[in-house]
C-alpha positions in Angstrom: 0.0 -0.1 0.2 1.1 3.6 -1.0 2.1 5.7 1.8 0.1 8.9 1.3 1.2 12.2 2.9 -1.0 14.0 5.2 -2.6 17.2 3.7 -1.3 19.6 7.2 1.8 18.0 6.5 1.4 18.9 3.0 1.0 22.5 4.0 4.3 23.2 6.4 6.4 24.5 3.8 4.0 26.8 2.2 3.7 28.0 5.4 7.1 28.4 6.5 7.6 30.3 3.1 4.4 32.6 4.0 5.9 33.5 8.0 9.7 34.7 6.7 7.5 36.8 4.0 6.0 38.6 7.3 9.0 38.5 9.1 11.1 40.0 6.1 8.4 42.4 5.5 8.4 43.4 9.5 12.2 43.5 9.3 11.7 46.0 6.1 9.3 47.9 7.3 11.3 48.7 11.0 14.4 49.4 8.7 12.1 51.9 6.8 10.8 53.2 10.0 7.2 52.8 11.6 6.4 56.3 11.8 6.9 57.0 8.4 4.5 53.7 7.2 1.8 54.9 9.7 -1.1 55.8 7.8 0.1 55.7 4.6 -0.4 53.9 1.3 2.8 51.6 1.8 1.3 50.1 5.2 -2.4 49.7 3.6 -0.7 47.7 0.6 1.3 45.8 3.4 -1.3 44.9 6.0 -3.6 44.0 2.5 -1.0 41.0 2.1 -0.8 40.0 4.5 -4.2 39.3 5.8 -5.9 39.1 2.7 -4.0 38.0 -1.0 -0.9 36.3 0.5 -2.9 34.0 3.1 -5.5 33.2 -0.1 -2.4 32.8 -2.9 -0.5 30.6 -0.1 -3.7 28.3 0.7 -3.8 28.0 -3.2 -0.7 27.2 -3.7 -1.0 24.4 -1.1 -3.8 23.1 -1.9 -3.4 22.7 -5.7 0.5 21.6 -5.1 -1.3 18.6 -2.8 -3.5 18.1 -5.3 -1.2 17.5 -8.2 2.1 16.3 -6.4 0.8 14.1 -3.4 -2.1 12.7 -4.3 -3.0 12.0 -8.1 -4.8 15.0 -9.0 -7.7 15.0 -5.8 -8.1 16.9 -3.3 -11.7 16.8 -0.8 -12.9 19.7 0.8 -11.7 18.7 3.7 -8.0 18.5 2.7 -8.0 21.4 1.4 -8.9 22.9 4.8 -6.9 21.1 6.4 -4.2 22.3 4.1 -4.9 25.9 4.4 -5.0 25.7 8.9 -2.2 23.9 8.5 -0.7 26.7 6.1 -2.0 30.0 8.2 -1.3 28.4 11.7 2.5 27.4 10.5 3.2 31.4 9.3 1.2 32.7 12.4 3.5 30.5 14.4 7.0 31.5 12.4 5.6 34.9 12.7 5.0 35.1 15.9 8.1 33.6 17.8 9.8 36.2 15.3 8.1 39.2 16.6 8.3 37.7 20.9 12.0 37.4 20.1 12.1 40.3 17.9 10.6 42.5 21.6 13.1 41.1 23.6 16.3 42.2 21.3 14.9 45.4 20.3 12.5 46.6 23.8 12.9 50.3 22.7 10.5 49.0 19.6 7.5 49.2 21.9 7.9 52.0 23.3 8.1 53.5 19.8 5.1 51.5 18.9 3.1 52.8 22.0 4.8 56.7 20.9 3.1 56.4 17.4 -0.1 55.2 18.7 -0.6 58.4 20.9 0.1 60.5 18.0 -2.1 58.3 15.4 -4.9 58.9 18.6 -4.5 62.3 19.1 -4.5 63.2 15.0 -7.9 60.7 14.8 -9.1 62.1 18.3 -8.0 65.7 19.3 -10.3 65.7 22.0 -9.7 62.4 23.2 -9.1 62.8 27.1 -5.9 61.8 29.2 -8.2 58.8 30.8 -9.2 57.0 27.6 -5.4 57.5 26.0 -4.3 55.9 28.9 -6.8 52.8 28.7 -6.0 52.7 24.8 -2.6 52.4 26.0 -3.0 50.4 28.5 -5.0 47.8 26.4 -2.1 47.7 23.5 0.8 47.1 26.2 -1.6 43.9 27.3 -1.7 43.1 23.5 2.1 43.1 23.2 2.4 40.3 25.9 3.6 37.5 24.6 1.7 35.7 26.1 -1.4 36.9 24.3 0.2 37.9 21.8 1.4 34.9 20.6 -2.2 32.7 20.9 -3.8 35.6 19.6 -1.7 35.8 15.9 -2.3 32.0 15.9 -5.8 32.3 16.6 -6.6 34.9 14.4 -4.6 34.0 11.6 -5.9 30.3 12.0 -9.6 31.9 11.4 -8.6 33.1 8.5 -7.3 30.1 7.3 -10.6 28.5 7.6 -12.1 31.3 5.8 -10.0 31.3 3.1 -9.7 27.7 2.9 -13.6 27.9 2.6 -13.5 29.9 -0.6 -10.5 28.3 -1.9 -11.5 24.5 -1.3 -14.8 25.6 -3.3 -12.5 26.3 -6.2 -9.8 23.5 -6.4 -11.2 20.2 -4.8 -11.5 17.1 -6.9 -12.9 14.6 -5.3 -11.8 10.5 -6.2 -14.7 9.1 -7.3 -13.4 5.6 -5.7 -13.1 7.4 -2.4 -17.0 8.0 -2.6 
C-alpha cells in the first residue's frame, strides 16, 4: 500500500515560506521606519498583503500542490481545509515567535509603537481625554504581552485560514470518485 502525505504536512513548506515573508516585511518596515509608514498607502498595502492576498495565495498553492503532486490529481474539501489552516497556523507561529524574539532584542520598539499609537490617537480624535488615551495604551500594552500576542496571532491567522480555505477549497476541490 502506498504511503500518503497528510494535507496538513504538505502545507508545512508553504506555511514557513508565508511566515518568513511576513518576517521580512516587518524587518524592512522597521528599517525604513515605522513612523513614516503609519497612515500611508505603503502600510495599507502591507496589511492587505498579509491579511488577504498572501494567505489566499499560499492556501491556493498548498492545495493545488497537494492535489497535483501528492494526491494523484484529487483533493477533497476537507483536505483543502486541513492544508489551508495548517499553512496559516505555521505562518502565524513563525511570525509570532519572531515578534517575541524581536521585542526582547529591541525593547525600545514597544515604546516607539506606543508613541506612534498616541500620536495617531490624537490625530484621529484631538478631543480625546487623557483617561481614554491611557486606557487605549494599557490595552495595547496587554496585547503586546508575549503570552497574549502569540496565541492571539495564531488564533487570528488560523481563523482567517479557515475562511480562506473554504473559498479556495470550493474552487480547487476534485473528489476521488473511488473514495465516495
